[in-house]
DRENVEX-243667 format. One record per residue: x negated, y, z negated of N, C-alpha, C in turn; residue number from 1. Coordinates in steps of 0.1 Angstrom, whole numbers, always signed. Example, Ala and Ser with C-alpha at 12.3 -4.5 7.8 and 13.67 -1.06 7.14 Angstrom:
<pts>
   n_px   n_py   n_pz  ca_px  ca_py  ca_pz   c_px   c_py   c_pz    n
   -132    -57    -78   -123    -45    -78   -132    -33    -78    1
   -128    -22    -71   -137    -11    -71   -129     +0    -79    2
</pts>
This chain:
<pts>
   n_px   n_py   n_pz  ca_px  ca_py  ca_pz   c_px   c_py   c_pz    n
     -8    -12     +0     +0     +0     +0     -8    +13     +0    1
    -20    +12     -6    -28    +24     -6    -32    +29     +8    2
    -34    +19    +17    -37    +22    +31    -25    +30    +37    3
    -13    +25    +35     -2    +31    +41     +1    +45    +35    4
     -1    +46    +21     +0    +59    +15     -9    +69    +21    5
    -21    +65    +24    -31    +75    +30    -27    +79    +44    6
    -21    +69    +51    -17    +72    +65     -6    +83    +65    7
     +4    +82    +56    +15    +92    +56    +11   +106    +50    8
     -1   +106    +44     -4   +119    +38     -5   +130    +48    9
    -10   +127    +60    -12   +137    +71     +1   +139    +79   10
    +12   +132    +75    +24   +134    +82    +33   +145    +76   11
    +28   +149    +64    +37   +157    +55    +40   +171    +61   12
    +30   +178    +65    +33   +192    +70    +38   +192    +85   13
    +48   +199    +87    +53   +200   +101    +62   +189   +105   14
    +65   +179    +97    +74   +168   +100    +69   +158   +109   15
    +57   +158   +113    +52   +148   +122    +50   +134   +115   16
    +50   +123   +123    +50   +110   +117    +41   +100   +123   17
    +32   +104   +132    +22    +95   +138    +11    +93   +128   18
     +8    +81   +124     -2    +78   +114    -16    +77   +120   19
    -26    +83   +114    -40    +81   +119    -45    +67   +114   20
    -56    +62   +120    -61    +50   +115    -65    +51   +100   21
    -63    +40    +93    -66    +41    +78    -80    +45    +75   22
    -90    +40    +83   -103    +43    +80   -107    +58    +81   23
    -99    +66    +88   -102    +80    +90    -95    +89    +79   24
    -86    +83    +71    -79    +90    +61    -87    +91    +48   25
    -89   +103    +43    -96   +104    +30    -87   +100    +19   26
    -93    +98     +7    -86    +95     -5    -78   +108     -9   27
    -66   +106    -14    -58   +118    -18    -65   +126    -29   28
    -72   +119    -38    -79   +126    -49    -89   +135    -45   29
    -94   +134    -32   -105   +143    -27    -99   +157    -27   30
    -86   +159    -25    -80   +172    -23    -74   +178    -36   31
    -76   +171    -48    -70   +176    -60    -80   +184    -68   32
    -79   +197    -66    -88   +206    -74    -81   +211    -86   33
    -89   +217    -95    -84   +223   -107    -74   +234   -104   34
    -77   +242    -93    -68   +253    -89    -55   +247    -85   35
    -55   +236    -78    -42   +230    -73    -34   +225    -85   36
    -41   +219    -95    -34   +215   -107    -28   +226   -115   37
    -35   +237   -116    -30   +249   -123    -18   +255   -116   38
    -19   +255   -102     -7   +260    -94     +5   +251    -96   39
     +2   +238    -97    +13   +229    -99    +20   +231   -112   40
    +12   +233   -123    +17   +236   -136    +26   +249   -136   41
    +21   +259   -129    +29   +271   -129    +42   +269   -121   42
    +41   +261   -111    +53   +258   -103    +64   +250   -109   43
    +60   +243   -120    +69   +235   -127    +77   +242   -138   44
    +73   +255   -140    +80   +263   -150    +95   +264   -147   45
   +104   +261   -156   +118   +262   -154   +124   +250   -147   46
   +116   +241   -143   +120   +229   -136   +118   +216   -145   47
   +106   +214   -148   +102   +202   -156   +101   +206   -171   48
   +103   +197   -179   +102   +199   -194    +88   +199   -199   49
    +84   +208   -208    +72   +206   -215    +74   +196   -226   50
    +71   +184   -224    +76   +173   -233    +68   +173   -246   51
    +75   +167   -255    +69   +166   -269    +57   +156   -270   52
    +48   +160   -278    +36   +151   -281    +39   +146   -295   53
    +43   +134   -297    +47   +128   -310    +37   +119   -316   54
    +33   +122   -328    +24   +113   -335    +32   +101   -340   55
    +26    +89   -338    +32    +76   -342    +24    +69   -353   56
    +27    +70   -365    +19    +64   -376    +18    +49   -375   57
    +28    +43   -369    +28    +28   -368    +16    +24   -359   58
    +12    +32   -349     +2    +29   -340    -12    +34   -344   59
    -12    +43   -354    -24    +50   -358    -32    +42   -368   60
    -44    +47   -370    -53    +41   -381    -61    +53   -387   61
    -67    +51   -398    -74    +62   -405    -84    +68   -395   62
    -83    +81   -393    -93    +88   -385    -90    +87   -370   63
    -79    +80   -366    -76    +78   -352    -61    +78   -350   64
    -55    +90   -351    -41    +91   -349    -37    +89   -334   65
    -26    +83   -332    -21    +80   -319     -8    +88   -316   66
     -8    +94   -304     +4   +102   -301    +10    +97   -288   67
    +23    +99   -286    +30    +95   -274    +35   +108   -267   68
    +33   +109   -254    +38   +120   -246    +51   +116   -241   69
    +62   +122   -246    +75   +118   -243    +81   +122   -230   70
    +75   +117   -219    +80   +120   -205    +94   +116   -202   71
   +100   +108   -211   +114   +104   -210   +123   +116   -211   72
   +117   +127   -216   +125   +140   -218   +126   +148   -205   73
   +120   +143   -194   +121   +150   -181   +135   +149   -176   74
   +139   +158   -167   +153   +157   -162   +157   +144   -156   75
   +147   +137   -149   +150   +124   -143   +145   +113   -152   76
   +141   +116   -164   +137   +105   -173   +123    +99   -172   77
   +115   +105   -164   +101   +100   -162    +92   +111   -157   78
    +79   +109   -158    +69   +119   -154    +69   +121   -139   79
    +76   +113   -131    +76   +114   -117    +82   +127   -112   80
    +90   +134   -121    +96   +147   -117    +84   +157   -114   81
    +73   +156   -121    +62   +166   -118    +57   +165   -104   82
    +53   +152   -100    +47   +151    -87    +57   +153    -76   83
    +69   +148    -77    +79   +149    -66    +82   +164    -64   84
    +85   +171    -75    +88   +186    -74    +76   +193    -67   85
    +64   +190    -71    +53   +197    -65    +51   +195    -50   86
    +53   +182    -47    +52   +178    -33    +63   +184    -24   87
    +75   +184    -28    +86   +189    -20    +85   +205    -20   88
    +82   +211    -31    +81   +225    -32    +70   +231    -23   89
    +59   +224    -21    +48   +228    -13    +50   +226     +2   90
    +60   +219     +6    +63   +218    +20    +65   +231    +27   91
    +60   +233    +39    +63   +245    +46    +77   +244    +52   92
    +83   +254    +58    +97   +254    +63    +99   +243    +73   93
    +89   +240    +82    +90   +229    +91    +91   +216    +85   94
    +84   +214    +74    +84   +201    +67    +97   +199    +60   95
   +104   +209    +56   +116   +208    +49   +128   +208    +58   96
   +126   +212    +70   +138   +215    +79   +148   +204    +80   97
   +144   +192    +83   +154   +181    +84   +156   +172    +72   98
   +148   +175    +62   +149   +167    +50   +136   +159    +47   99
   +137   +152    +36   +126   +144    +31   +130   +130    +29  100
   +121   +121    +29   +124   +106    +26   +112   +100    +18  101
   +116    +91    +10   +105    +83     +2   +109    +69     +1  102
   +100    +61     -3   +102    +46     -6    +98    +44    -20  103
   +107    +38    -28   +105    +38    -42   +112    +26    -49  104
   +107    +22    -60   +114    +12    -68   +125    +19    -77  105
   +125    +32    -77   +135    +39    -85   +132    +52    -91  106
   +121    +53    -99   +119    +66   -106   +114    +77    -97  107
   +105    +74    -88   +100    +84    -78   +112    +88    -69  108
   +120    +79    -65   +131    +82    -57   +141    +92    -64  109
   +144    +89    -76   +152    +99    -84   +146   +112    -85  110
   +133   +113    -87   +126   +125    -88   +126   +133    -75  111
   +124   +126    -64   +125   +133    -50   +139   +138    -48  112
   +149   +130    -51   +163   +135    -49   +165   +147    -58  113
   +161   +147    -70   +162   +159    -79   +156   +171    -73  114
   +143   +170    -69   +136   +181    -63   +143   +186    -50  115
   +147   +177    -42   +153   +181    -29   +166   +189    -32  116
   +174   +184    -42   +187   +190    -45   +184   +205    -50  117
   +174   +206    -58   +171   +220    -64   +167   +229    -52  118
   +161   +224    -42   +155   +232    -31   +165   +232    -19  119
   +176   +226    -20   +186   +226     -9   +181   +218     +3  120
   +175   +207     +1   +169   +199    +11   +175   +185    +11  121
   +178   +179    +23   +183   +166    +24   +173   +156    +19  122
   +177   +145    +11   +168   +135     +6   +173   +121     +9  123
   +165   +113    +15   +169    +99    +17   +159    +90     +9  124
   +164    +81     +1   +156    +73     -8   +157    +58     -4  125
   +146    +52     +0   +147    +38     +3   +143    +30     -9  126
   +153    +22    -14   +151    +14    -26   +151     -1    -22  127
   +145    -10    -31   +146    -24    -28   +160    -29    -30  128
   +163    -40    -23   +176    -46    -25   +178    -51    -39  129
   +167    -53    -47   +168    -58    -60   +169    -46    -71  130
   +169    -34    -66   +169    -23    -75   +181    -23    -85  131
   +179    -20    -97   +191    -20   -107   +201     -9   -102  132
   +213    -12   -104   +224     -2   -100   +222    +11   -106  133
   +216    +11   -118   +214    +24   -125   +204    +33   -117  134
   +194    +27   -111   +185    +35   -103   +192    +41    -91  135
   +200    +33    -84   +207    +38    -72   +217    +49    -76  136
   +223    +47    -87   +233    +58    -92   +225    +70    -96  137
   +213    +69   -101   +205    +80   -105   +201    +88    -93  138
   +198    +82    -82   +195    +89    -69   +207    +96    -64  139
   +218    +90    -64   +230    +96    -59   +235   +108    -68  140
   +232   +106    -81   +236   +117    -91   +229   +130    -87  141
   +216   +129    -81   +209   +141    -77   +211   +144    -63  142
   +221   +138    -56   +225   +142    -43   +217   +135    -32  143
   +209   +124    -36   +201   +117    -26   +210   +106    -19  144
   +206   +103     -7   +212    +92     +1   +204    +80     -1  145
   +210    +69     -4   +204    +56     -7   +204    +47     +5  146
   +192    +42     +8   +190    +31    +18   +184    +19    +11  147
   +188     +7    +13   +182     -5     +8   +174    -12    +18  148
   +162    -17    +14   +154    -24    +24   +146    -35    +17  149
   +149    -48    +19   +141    -59    +14   +138    -59     +0  150
   +127    -66     -4   +123    -67    -18   +109    -62    -21  151
   +101    -59    -11    +87    -55    -13    +85    -40     -9  152
    +74    -35    -14    +70    -21    -10    +68    -20     +5  153
    +62    -31    +11    +60    -31    +25    +74    -29    +33  154
    +84    -36    +28    +97    -35    +34   +102    -21    +33  155
   +101    -15    +21   +106     -1    +19    +98     +9    +28  156
    +85     +7    +28    +77    +16    +36    +81    +16    +51  157
    +82     +4    +56    +86     +3    +71    +99     +9    +74  158
   +109     +7    +65   +122    +13    +67   +121    +28    +66  159
   +113    +33    +57   +112    +48    +55   +106    +54    +68  160
    +95    +47    +73    +89    +53    +85    +99    +53    +97  161
   +107    +42    +98   +117    +41   +109   +127    +53   +108  162
   +132    +55    +96   +142    +66    +94   +135    +80    +96  163
   +123    +81    +91   +116    +94    +93   +114    +97   +108  164
   +110    +87   +115   +109    +90   +130   +122    +92   +137  165
   +132    +85   +132   +145    +87   +139   +151   +101   +136  166
   +150   +105   +123   +157   +117   +119   +148   +129   +117  167
   +135   +128   +119   +126   +139   +117   +124   +143   +103  168
   +125   +133    +94   +123   +135    +80   +108   +135    +76  169
   +105   +142    +65    +91   +143    +60    +89   +133    +49  170
    +79   +124    +50    +77   +114    +40    +70   +120    +28  171
    +75   +117    +16    +69   +121     +3    +64   +108     -3  172
    +51   +104     -2    +46    +92     -8    +48    +91    -23  173
    +49    +79    -28    +51    +78    -43    +39    +81    -51  174
    +26    +79    -46    +15    +82    -55     +2    +87    -48  175
     -2    +81    -36    -14    +85    -30    -13    +97    -21  176
    -10   +108    -28     -8   +121    -21    -13   +132    -30  177
    -21   +141    -24    -27   +152    -32    -18   +160    -40  178
     -6   +164    -34     +3   +172    -41    +10   +164    -52  179
    +14   +152    -50    +20   +143    -60    +10   +142    -72  180
     -2   +139    -69    -12   +137    -79    -14   +150    -87  181
    -15   +161    -80    -16   +174    -87     -5   +176    -97  182
     +7   +173    -93    +19   +174   -102    +18   +165   -114  183
    +14   +153   -111    +13   +143   -123     +2   +148   -132  184
     -9   +154   -127    -20   +159   -135    -16   +169   -146  185
     -4   +175   -144     +0   +185   -154     +3   +179   -167  186
     +6   +166   -167     +8   +159   -180     -5   +161   -189  187
    -17   +159   -183    -29   +160   -191    -32   +175   -194  188
    -28   +184   -186    -30   +198   -189    -22   +201   -202  189
    -10   +197   -203     -1   +199   -214     -7   +193   -227  190
    -12   +180   -225    -18   +173   -237    -30   +181   -242  191
    -38   +186   -233    -50   +194   -238    -46   +207   -245  192
    -35   +213   -241    -30   +225   -247    -23   +222   -261  193
    -16   +210   -261     -9   +207   -274    -19   +200   -284  194
    -29   +194   -279    -38   +187   -288    -53   +188   -283  195
    -59   +200   -285    -72   +203   -280    -83   +193   -284  196
    -81   +187   -296    -91   +178   -301    -89   +163   -296  197
    -80   +161   -286    -78   +148   -281    -91   +141   -277  198
    -93   +128   -280   -105   +121   -277   -103   +112   -265  199
    -91   +107   -263    -89    +97   -253    -74    +98   -248  200
    -72    +97   -235    -58    +97   -230    -57    +84   -222  201
    -47    +76   -226    -45    +63   -219    -32    +65   -210  202
    -34    +62   -197    -23    +64   -188    -20    +51   -181  203
     -7    +47   -180     -3    +35   -173     -6    +36   -158  204
     -9    +25   -152    -13    +24   -138     -3    +15   -131  205
     +4    +20   -121    +12    +13   -112     +6    +15    -98  206
    +10    +26    -92     +4    +30    -79     -9    +38    -82  207
    -10    +44    -93    -22    +51    -97    -21    +66    -97  208
    -10    +72    -93     -8    +86    -92    -10    +94   -105  209
     -4    +89   -115     -6    +95   -128    -20    +94   -133  210
    -26    +82   -133    -40    +80   -137    -49    +88   -130  211
    -47    +89   -116    -56    +98   -108    -55   +113   -112  212
    -42   +117   -115    -40   +130   -119    -46   +134   -133  213
    -45   +124   -142    -51   +126   -155    -66   +127   -154  214
    -72   +119   -146    -86   +119   -144    -91   +132   -138  215
    -83   +137   -128    -87   +149   -122    -86   +161   -131  216
    -75   +161   -139    -73   +172   -149    -84   +172   -160  217
    -88   +161   -164    -98   +160   -174   -112   +162   -169  218
   -114   +163   -156   -127   +166   -150   -135   +153   -150  219
   -129   +141   -148   -137   +129   -146   -147   +131   -135  220
   -159   +129   -138   -170   +132   -128   -173   +121   -119  221
   -171   +109   -123   -175    +98   -114   -167    +85   -117  222
   -162    +79   -106   -156    +66   -107   -165    +56   -100  223
   -168    +45   -107   -177    +35   -101   -169    +23    -97  224
   -169    +20    -84   -163     +8    -79   -174     -2    -74  225
   -174    -14    -80   -184    -23    -76   -178    -36    -70  226
   -184    -40    -59   -180    -52    -52   -188    -64    -58  227
   -181    -72    -67   -188    -83    -73   -182    -96    -67  228
   -190   -103    -60   -186   -115    -53   -190   -127    -61  229
   -180   -132    -69   -183   -144    -77   -183   -157    -69  230
   -180   -156    -56   -182   -168    -48   -196   -172    -46  231
   -206   -163    -50   -220   -166    -49   -223   -177    -60  232
   -215   -178    -70   -217   -188    -80   -208   -200    -78  233
   -195   -198    -73   -186   -209    -71   -182   -215    -84  234
   -179   -228    -84   -176   -235    -96   -161   -233   -101  235
   -153   -227    -92   -139   -225    -96   -130   -226    -84  236
   -117   -230    -86   -108   -231    -75   -105   -217    -69  237
   -109   -207    -76   -107   -193    -71   -119   -188    -63  238
   -130   -194    -65   -143   -189    -58   -150   -200    -50  239
   -144   -211    -48   -150   -222    -40   -139   -230    -33  240
   -143   -241    -28   -133   -250    -21   -126   -260    -30  241
   -127   -258    -43   -120   -267    -52   -105   -265    -50  242
    -97   -275    -52    -83   -274    -50    -76   -266    -62  243
    -66   -258    -59    -58   -251    -69    -48   -261    -74  244
    -47   -264    -87    -37   -273    -92    -23   -267    -90  245
    -14   -276    -86     +0   -272    -84    +10   -282    -90  246
    +22   -277    -93    +32   -285    -98    +30   -290   -112  247
    +22   -283   -120    +20   -287   -134    +30   -281   -143  248
    +34   -288   -154    +43   -283   -164    +35   -276   -174  249
    +42   -269   -183    +35   -261   -193    +27   -269   -203  250
    +31   -281   -206    +23   -289   -215     +9   -292   -209  251
    +10   -296   -196     -3   -299   -189    -12   -287   -188  252
     -6   -275   -185    -14   -263   -184    -21   -260   -197  253
    -15   -263   -208    -21   -259   -221    -30   -270   -226  254
    -32   -281   -219    -40   -292   -224    -55   -291   -223  255
    -60   -283   -213    -74   -282   -210    -77   -269   -203  256
    -90   -266   -201    -94   -255   -193    -92   -258   -178  257
    -84   -250   -171    -80   -254   -157    -91   -251   -147  258
    -90   -258   -135   -100   -255   -125   -101   -241   -120  259
    -90   -233   -123    -90   -219   -119    -98   -210   -128  260
   -104   -216   -138   -113   -208   -147   -125   -205   -138  261
   -129   -192   -139   -141   -187   -131   -152   -186   -142  262
   -163   -193   -140   -174   -194   -150   -179   -180   -154  263
   -178   -177   -167   -183   -165   -173   -178   -152   -167  264
   -166   -153   -161   -162   -141   -154   -160   -129   -163  265
   -153   -130   -174   -151   -118   -183   -164   -114   -190  266
   -173   -124   -191   -187   -120   -197   -194   -111   -187  267
   -193   -114   -174   -199   -106   -164   -193    -92   -163  268
   -180    -92   -163   -172    -79   -162   -175    -71   -174  269
   -175    -76   -186   -177    -68   -198   -192    -64   -199  270
   -201    -72   -194   -215    -68   -194   -217    -55   -185  271
   -211    -55   -173   -212    -44   -164   -205    -32   -171  272
   -194    -34   -177   -187    -22   -183   -195    -17   -195  273
   -202    -26   -202   -210    -22   -213   -222    -14   -209  274
   -228    -18   -197   -239    -10   -192   -235     +4   -188  275
   -224     +5   -182   -218    +18   -177   -215    +26   -190  276
   -209    +20   -200   -205    +27   -212   -217    +33   -219  277
   -228    +26   -219   -240    +31   -226   -246    +42   -218  278
   -245    +42   -205   -250    +53   -197   -242    +66   -199  279
   -229    +64   -201   -220    +75   -203   -219    +80   -217  280
   -226    +72   -226   -225    +75   -240   -211    +73   -246  281
   -204    +63   -240   -191    +60   -244   -192    +47   -253  282
   -182    +45   -261   -182    +33   -270   -169    +25   -269  283
   -160    +29   -260   -147    +22   -259   -146    +15   -245  284
   -144     +2   -245   -143     -6   -233   -129    -12   -233  285
   -122    -12   -222   -109    -18   -221   -109    -30   -211  286
   -102    -40   -214   -100    -52   -205    -87    -58   -207  287
    -80    -63   -197    -67    -67   -197    -65    -82   -199  288
    -74    -88   -208    -72   -103   -210    -60   -106   -218  289
    -55   -118   -217    -43   -122   -223    -45   -137   -228  290
    -43   -139   -241    -46   -152   -247    -34   -161   -248  291
    -22   -156   -244    -10   -163   -246     -5   -169   -233  292
     +5   -178   -234    +11   -184   -222     +2   -194   -215  293
     -5   -202   -223    -12   -214   -218    -23   -210   -208  294
    -29   -199   -209    -40   -195   -199    -51   -205   -200  295
    -55   -210   -211    -66   -219   -212    -80   -214   -209  296
    -81   -201   -208    -94   -196   -204   -102   -192   -217  297
   -114   -197   -219   -121   -194   -231   -125   -180   -233  298
   -127   -172   -222   -131   -158   -222   -119   -149   -223  299
   -108   -154   -227    -96   -145   -229    -92   -146   -244  300
   -100   -153   -252    -96   -155   -266   -101   -143   -275  301
    -94   -140   -286    -99   -130   -295   -113   -133   -300  302
   -116   -146   -302   -130   -149   -307   -141   -145   -298  303
   -138   -146   -285   -147   -142   -275   -149   -127   -275  304
   -138   -120   -276   -139   -105   -276   -147   -100   -289  305
   -144   -106   -300   -152   -103   -312   -166   -106   -311  306
   -170   -117   -305   -184   -121   -303   -191   -111   -293  307
   -183   -106   -283   -189    -97   -274   -192    -83   -280  308
   -183    -79   -289   -185    -67   -296   -198    -68   -304  309
   -200    -79   -311   -213    -81   -319   -225    -80   -309  310
   -224    -87   -298   -235    -87   -288   -238    -73   -284  311
   -227    -65   -281   -229    -51   -276   -237    -43   -286  312
   -235    -45   -298   -242    -37   -309   -256    -41   -310  313
   -259    -54   -307   -272    -60   -309   -281    -58   -296  314
   -274    -58   -284   -281    -59   -272   -283    -46   -264  315
   -279    -35   -271   -280    -22   -264   -288    -12   -273  316
   -295     -3   -266   -303     +7   -273   -293    +16   -282  317
   -281    +19   -276   -272    +28   -283   -267    +20   -296  318
   -265     +7   -295   -260     +0   -306   -271     -2   -317  319
   -283     -5   -313   -294     -7   -323   -297     +6   -330  320
   -297    +17   -323   -300    +30   -329   -288    +36   -336  321
   -277    +29   -336   -265    +34   -344   -257    +45   -337  322
   -260    +47   -324   -253    +58   -318   -240    +54   -312  323
   -237    +41   -311   -224    +37   -305   -220    +24   -313  324
   -207    +25   -317   -201    +13   -323   -191     +8   -313  325
   -196     -1   -304   -188     -5   -293   -176    -13   -297  326
   -165     -9   -291   -152    -16   -293   -146    -20   -280  327
   -142    -33   -279   -135    -38   -267   -120    -38   -270  328
   -113    -30   -263    -98    -29   -265    -91    -39   -256  329
    -82    -46   -262    -74    -57   -254    -59    -55   -257  330
    -53    -45   -251    -39    -42   -255    -29    -53   -251  331
    -33    -62   -242    -24    -73   -237    -27    -86   -244  332
    -37    -87   -252    -42   -101   -256    -31   -109   -263  333
    -23   -103   -271    -13   -111   -279     +1   -110   -274  334
     +3   -105   -262    +16   -103   -256    +19   -116   -248  335
    +32   -120   -248    +36   -130   -238    +38   -124   -225  336
    +39   -132   -214    +41   -127   -201    +54   -118   -201  337
    +64   -123   -207    +77   -115   -208    +75   -101   -214  338
    +67   -101   -225    +64    -89   -232    +56    -79   -222  339
    +47    -84   -215    +39    -76   -206    +48    -71   -195  340
    +57    -79   -190    +66    -74   -179    +75    -63   -184  341
    +81    -65   -196    +89    -55   -202    +82    -42   -204  342
    +70    -43   -209    +62    -31   -212    +58    -24   -198  343
    +55    -32   -188    +53    -26   -175    +65    -18   -170  344
    +77    -24   -171    +89    -18   -167    +91     -5   -174  345
    +88     -5   -187    +90     +7   -195    +81    +18   -191  346
    +69    +14   -186    +59    +24   -181    +61    +28   -166  347
    +71    +22   -160    +73    +25   -146    +65    +17   -136  348
    +60     +6   -139    +52     -2   -130    +61     -8   -119  349
    +57     -7   -107    +64    -13    -95    +59    -27    -93  350
    +66    -37    -98    +60    -51    -97    +60    -56    -83  351
    +67    -49    -74    +66    -53    -60    +52    -51    -54  352
    +44    -42    -61    +30    -40    -57    +20    -50    -63  353
    +25    -59    -71    +17    -68    -78    +17    -82    -72  354
     +7    -90    -74     +6   -104    -70     -1   -112    -81  355
     +3   -125    -82     -3   -133    -93     -8   -146    -87  356
     -4   -150    -75     -6   -163    -70    -21   -166    -68  357
    -25   -179    -72    -38   -184    -70    -41   -189    -56  358
    -31   -191    -48    -32   -197    -35    -22   -192    -25  359
    -22   -179    -23    -12   -173    -14    -13   -177     +1  360
     -3   -176     +8     -3   -178    +22    -10   -167    +29  361
    -12   -168    +42    -20   -158    +50    -13   -145    +50  362
     +1   -145    +49     +8   -132    +49    +10   -126    +36  363
     +4   -132    +25     +5   -127    +12    +16   -133     +4  364
    +24   -142    +10    +35   -148     +3    +30   -158     -8  365
    +35   -157    -20    +30   -166    -31    +34   -180    -28  366
    +25   -190    -33    +28   -204    -30    +40   -209    -38  367
    +42   -204    -50    +54   -208    -58    +51   -220    -66  368
    +39   -227    -65    +37   -239    -73    +25   -239    -82  369
    +16   -229    -80     +4   -229    -88     +7   -224   -103  370
     -2   -226   -112     +0   -222   -126     +5   -207   -127  371
     -2   -198   -119     +1   -184   -120    +15   -181   -115  372
    +20   -188   -104    +33   -186   -100    +44   -191   -110  373
    +41   -202   -116    +50   -208   -126    +51   -199   -138  374
    +40   -194   -143    +40   -185   -155    +46   -172   -152  375
    +43   -167   -140    +49   -154   -136    +65   -155   -136  376
    +70   -165   -128    +84   -166   -127    +90   -169   -141  377
    +84   -177   -149    +89   -179   -163    +90   -166   -171  378
    +79   -158   -169    +79   -145   -176    +90   -136   -172  379
    +93   -135   -159   +104   -127   -155   +117   -132   -159  380
   +118   -145   -159   +131   -151   -164   +133   -148   -179  381
   +123   -149   -187   +124   -147   -201   +127   -132   -204  382
   +122   -123   -195   +124   -109   -196   +138   -105   -190  383
   +145   -115   -184   +158   -112   -178   +157   -101   -167  384
   +146   -102   -159   +144    -93   -148   +141   -100   -135  385
   +147    -96   -124   +144   -103   -111   +130   -100   -107  386
   +123   -110   -102   +110   -109    -97   +110   -105    -82  387
   +104    -93    -79   +104    -89    -65    +94    -96    -56  388
    +85   -105    -62    +75   -112    -54    +82   -121    -44  389
    +75   -123    -33    +80   -133    -22    +73   -146    -25  390
    +81   -157    -26    +76   -170    -28    +79   -179    -16  391
    +69   -187    -12    +71   -196     -1    +80   -207     -3  392
    +82   -211    -15    +92   -222    -18    +96   -221    -33  393
   +104   -231    -37   +108   -232    -51    +96   -232    -61  394
    +98   -225    -72    +88   -224    -82    +89   -236    -91  395
    +78   -243    -93    +78   -255   -102    +79   -251   -117  396
    +80   -262   -125    +81   -261   -139    +91   -251   -144  397
</pts>
């Protein structure tokens, strides 16, 4: 989806819709300057709420208070109001002339409809066929026209492009867009004003628009992306020609370490993160390991995390000199799959953008029979939420 998002970025002004090759499109974050974020903040006055920053004692510990930024207080119930308003407001007259369109699992769509209504612009919102009725009603409440298309983000994107070309509509991407990101960045601007001594801001990541905006507002100087090819080691059904086990029941999954275990994977990942943290003079490392639901992986256990923290303090200059008390944060470690799904929904994650399958088909369709597919479907069922993933066949166990 990031490739597609980048393609439509250059369609925004003037209502044009021919997409350039993905390789020629720059990252949206390249265009998000501090001046753009400041202008977005000014432009939200009287439209978006300056939401409350609430201290939560239940999540805090001595010397480390935790606050929640209550973006549920926005007119549309989510932070998406900020980015959608900024993007639609910044369109030139030609871009607004025939209206706007977006593809969304719900929250961004409602926000675009809200912004368009305020500005007197037609809005068409493409939602998945599995969207909750509440989301569709929310779009219509703000004067938006609802179109349904398939179950995946690809389905929604294709339908949005078709309608944009047919009706001359301007596409407002959900996340990978400089104006959307600048709008979302105003969340961090407010946090800095409300709590100047803030030490860390944790942002949920679905498409990444909010996280990118927060990073831009905080002046993040460098993001490091490393290509780590664990196929050089092999030794796993995920990194070699070993067969991916399928059709196993939950008891069998929990009986031993599975062939999908990648040797020392999290040790490698955490070691790289530790090296980068020491260079940055940081002491907090985050990893999304989960020890519940029969994973069977030894490097997802609390014991492993505690041992790595001890290693970090012994194996680094910063640790030995007492300049860093390294902590590995594992917010998902004790959650069930259903708990994780519910929390993701609460944070606005679009699960149509996610995949879990260990052995997907060439077109990305999930196999439906590997351990990951079984546990994913079980998690969605326990959460009482439809899974937007595409499966090639019935899911086992």
